[in-house]
N, C-alpha and C positions, 0 to 999 in steps of 0.2 A: 415300352409296347404300347403305341396310344390306342391301337384298336382295342385293347382289352381293359381302357382305364375304367369301365364302366363297373368293373367288378373291384376296383381298387377302395378301401375304405376310407370314407371321407375323412372321418375323425383323425385318422393314424397316416393316412398317407401309405399304408401296407397294402401289396397286392397277395393277399394269401394261398392263390391257387395256381400261378404261374409260376415252371418249375426254373431252377439256378441253373445257368448254364456254365459248366465247367471248362475252365482255361487249360488246353494242353499244351506240351511241346515236345521235344524229340524225346526227352528222357522220361518223362512222364507215360508216352504212348507206348515205348518199347518196355518199359518195365511194366505198366498196367497190361499190357497184351499177354505177357508172362503168367502174370497172377491170373488174368482172365482165362488162357490155356491149363493151365492147373485146377482152377476152381470150379468153373463151370459144368466139367462133367462130373466129377464127383458131387456135386450139388443136383443136378440132374437125375445121378442115379438114385440118390436118396431121396428124393422128391417122387420118385417112379414107387418107390419101396413104401414110403409113406404113404402115398394113396391107394396102395394094396392093400396096406394092412389096416390102415381106416376104413376102408370098406367092408373088409370081410370083420373087423370087430364091431362097427357098428351097424352091420346085418345080424352078428352074434349079440347086440346088446349088452356087449362086455363094457359097461363105460369105465369102469377103475382101470381096466387093461388098456381101454382106449387113452384114457389121460396120461397113464407112464409110457405109453407108446408115442403120443403127441410131443409129450416133453424130451425123451431122448432123442427123435428126432429134430426137432427144435434147437435143443442144445449144441447139437453134429452141427447144424446148418450155422447157427451163430458163431461157433467157433470159427469157420469156413469164412463168414462173410463181416464180421465183427457184429454184426447184427443185420435185421432184415429189413425191408422197404415200408413194413407196415408199423403201426404203433404198438401193437401188441407183441412183437415178437420179444421184445426184453421179458415180458413177465413170463414166456414159456422156461426161461432160464432158471427163473426165482421160484415161481410158484407151478402148483398143479389147479389149473382155474379155467371157467368159461369166460365169455366175453358178451357183455350183455351191447347193446344199442338203442338209441331210442326208437320207439315207435312212432311214426310219422302220421298216423290217424288216431291214435289215442294215447292219451300221456301218463293213462296209469298202467300202460303196457310196455315191457320190453321186449329186444328180438335177443334171444340166446343162441350164440354162435361157438363152435370150436375154433381152435388157432386155424385149423387146416381150414375151415369153409371162411373165414375171415380173409386170410391169404388169398382165396380165390376170388373171392368179390373185390379185393382190393386191385389184384391184378387184370380182371376184365370188367371195372371202373362199374361194377353193378351194385346195385343199393343192399345195405348189409340187413338182408332178411333170412330169418332164422326161425325156432320156435318160438312164439310168441306166449310172452308168459306175463299174468299180472304182478307189479312190483310187490303187492302185499303178500303173493304166493311164492316167494323166492323162497327156495330150502337153507339151510345154514352152509352151505359150500362157499368157497371161494370164488366171488364173482369180479371180473374187473369192468366197470361201467365206463364207455367214453360218451362223455357229457355233449361232445359237439356233433356227434352222429356220421363225422366222416374224416379222413387226411386234409393235410392242409401240408403246405412246404417249410412246415417248423418256425415260418417267424413272427406267428401270434395264434393267439387261442381264439378261435372260432367264436361265434356267439353259440350259445347252448340251444340244443333241440327242447321242446318242451317237454318235461318229465317231471311227474311227482315223487319228489325226493323223501317225503312225509314218514312211509311206513317206514323207510330203511335208515332213518335218521340216524338211530344211534348203533348202526352197523358201518357208519360211513367211514373211511380213512381216503385222506387224500395223496394222490402219488402224481405227481409232473415229471413230465419227458422233455427233454430239449435237448436238441443235437446241435452239438457244435462242428460248426462246419464256417468254410469260408466262399469258397464258390460251387459247392455241389452238396445240395440240401440229400441226405442217403432215404429221406422220404419218397414215395412214387406217388406223383399227381396227375397228369395227362400227358407224358410225353411217350415216347415209342418203349414199350416195356424191354424191348433188347437192348436199346440203348444205355436204358436207365440200369441195367442190370450191367453191362460193361464198364460204367461209369462207377458202380457200388463195387465189383470185384476187382477193379483197376486199381484202388486204392489199398495202401500198405494196410491202414487200421482204419476202423469208422469211430469217431468217440462219440460218448452219450451220457446225459448228467440225469441222474434222477435223484429227484428229493421228495421226502415224504413225511405226512402230519397224521399222527395218529388221532383218532376219535374226540379222546381227552383235547389234545392241543385244538383240534377244530372246533371243537363247542365254543372255547373262547376265542373264537376268529370270528363265530357267525354273528350276525348283527340283526339283533331282534327286530327291526323295525323294515329291515328288508326281507324280501320272498325268499325262501331257504334256497331255491337254485341259484338265483342271483348272487346272495351271501356266500355260496360256495363257490361259485367262479372267481369273485374278487378274490378269496382267499387262494384260489389255485393260481390265479395272475400275479399274487403277492410271491407264493412258494416257488413258482417257475420263473419268477422275472420276464415275463412277457407279456404283451399288451394283449387286454382282451378287447377285441373288436366288437361295437356297440351293431354293427350292421351285418354283416356278411357271415351267412350259414353255410349248411349242406343245402339246403334249397339252393343256395345262389352257386353253390358248386356246380350242382346240375346242371344248372342253365349256362355256367361257364364252359362244362364240357360238351356242351351241343356246340355252342359256338365256336370254342377252339376247336373241334374236329371238322364242323362246316369250312372253316378259313383252312384247314390242314387240307382239304380233299381238294379244294379247288386248283 
């Protein structure tokens, strides 16, 4: 689509924000419709109960119980869908953790979100805004930091948001997420959420590749002459085997969404 070429990365030619268009035929439509009719009501019911429990436990400040509930509901939905449409979903299955997103106003701070909060932000296309915490004041809990600061269509790694990683350098472990797809990316970017859910649930299964690098391995990959954040991103690119974009970032996605919605509403 030529009208969206302004958001194509000039160095690689990759457009990181446009959704992939799924190709349908008679078989995939009927089989997909059957899967949707089975999965959607169950997922909707689980989401309602999840919201109720999450609200009550948040009000009562029962953090440990809330994490367990998030993990239980997250696992159930992962089994139904393969995985959800936000990058943090796979971690609910493997860890009890909170999610961090860079603070656009201060590179010494991060935004702390629960899985449910991150999911709602993704669906509503809002900025990932949660509890603001200094990086150096993070507790010893398990956190997952998304250095891109937003979601993309999974074809490349966005230019990272500014964040000071130095205070947590000794705690860093790299985990790359790569979605294996031909004509439908499970990541939700900008299209109609209902149509995306239909496409996601109409697939028999969804594939994901997760690779990891522990702190010791990462320390051997980091280049002393490069800034820490940039060096970490290079290591992540090599680990995931995805191109690192030199220009496009979370701020570009905000501008793209405004343009996309304007064109869509004409």
